[in-house]
C-alpha positions in Angstrom: 98.4 57.4 115.4 97.4 59.2 112.4 99.5 62.2 112.1 98.7 65.1 109.4 101.0 68.3 109.2 99.6 71.4 107.5 101.5 71.8 104.2 102.1 75.8 105.0 104.6 77.2 107.8 103.3 76.3 111.4 102.7 79.0 113.6 104.7 80.1 116.9 101.1 79.1 118.4 101.0 76.0 116.7 104.9 75.0 117.2 104.4 75.6 121.0 101.6 73.4 121.2 103.2 70.6 119.3 106.4 70.9 121.5 104.2 70.8 124.9 102.7 67.5 123.1 106.2 66.2 122.8 106.9 66.6 126.2 103.6 65.3 127.6 104.3 62.1 125.5 108.1 61.7 126.9 106.5 62.2 130.4 104.2 59.6 129.8 106.7 56.9 128.1 105.1 57.3 124.9 108.7 56.8 123.1 106.7 55.4 120.0 104.4 58.5 119.4 106.9 61.1 120.4 109.2 59.5 117.7 106.3 59.7 115.3 105.9 63.7 116.1 109.4 64.9 115.9 110.2 62.7 113.0 107.3 63.8 111.3 108.3 68.0 112.3 112.1 66.8 111.5 110.8 65.9 107.7 108.4 69.2 107.2 111.7 71.4 108.2 110.7 72.1 111.8 114.4 71.3 113.3 114.2 73.1 116.1 115.6 72.5 119.7 112.9 71.1 120.7 112.5 68.8 117.8 116.3 67.9 118.1 116.1 67.5 122.0 112.7 65.2 121.6 114.5 63.0 118.9 117.6 62.8 121.4 115.6 61.9 124.4 113.8 59.2 122.4 117.4 57.4 121.0 118.4 57.6 124.9 115.6 56.0 126.2 115.3 53.0 123.5 119.1 53.0 124.8 120.3 53.7 121.3 123.6 55.6 122.5 125.2 56.1 119.7 122.0 58.0 117.7 121.0 59.6 121.2 125.0 60.7 121.0 124.2 61.6 117.2 121.6 64.2 118.2 123.5 65.5 120.8 126.2 66.8 118.7 123.4 68.2 116.3 122.0 70.4 119.4 125.5 71.6 120.3 126.2 72.7 116.6 122.9 74.9 116.7 122.6 75.4 120.6 125.9 75.4 122.1 126.1 75.2 126.0 129.9 75.6 126.3 130.8 79.5 127.8 133.9 80.9 129.1 134.2 81.6 132.5 131.5 80.8 135.7 128.3 80.5 135.0 125.2 78.3 136.3 123.7 75.9 133.7 119.9 75.4 132.9 118.1 72.3 133.7 118.4 72.1 130.0 121.8 72.3 130.0 122.5 70.0 132.7 120.5 67.4 131.1 121.9 67.5 127.9 125.8 67.3 130.1 124.1 64.0 131.5 123.2 62.4 128.9 126.5 63.0 127.2 128.3 61.4 129.9 125.4 58.1 130.3 126.2 57.7 126.3 129.9 57.7 126.2 129.9 55.4 129.3 127.7 53.0 127.7 129.4 53.2 124.1 132.3 52.5 126.1 134.5 55.8 125.7 135.7 55.8 129.5 138.0 59.0 128.9 135.3 61.1 127.3 132.7 60.0 129.3 135.0 61.2 132.8 135.4 64.4 130.9 131.8 64.9 130.6 131.3 64.2 134.1 133.6 66.5 135.2 132.1 69.3 133.1 128.5 68.3 134.4 129.8 68.4 138.1 131.7 71.9 137.7 129.2 73.5 136.1 126.5 72.5 138.6 127.6 74.3 141.5 125.4 77.4 142.7 127.1 80.7 142.2 126.7 83.3 145.2 127.4 87.1 144.8 128.7 87.5 148.5 132.2 86.1 148.9 132.1 84.6 152.4 
C-alpha cells in the first residue's frame, strides 16, 4: 500500500476521512495497513486522539501489551477520562478502561489490573435521575 500524505496541513475533512479509514481498517482486521496509516499520520505531526487510539488498538490486537499500555498512558495525558463524582462513561472511555485492565493483566500486574477492573465496573453503571 503506497501512501503519500500531503506536506501541507490536513483539513478537518481530510482528518475525518482518515479517522474513518482507520476505523474501517480496524473493523476488517487490516492491522498492518492500520499501523502504517497511524504511524504516517503520527510522523506528520497529527497526534490526535484518533491516531493514538488507532496505534493503541493495533498494539493491543497484536498482543504487544506493554506498547499498548504506553499509548493508553499517552492518550490519558492528552484526553484524561478521570473525573470526580458520578458520571456515565462513553463507549470510548469504557474501551480504554477495559484495554488498560487487560494489558495490566497480561503483563502480570495483578494489583493494578484489579484496580483497573474495579474502575471499569464502578463507572459503567447507568445513572438515573429519579430516586427509587
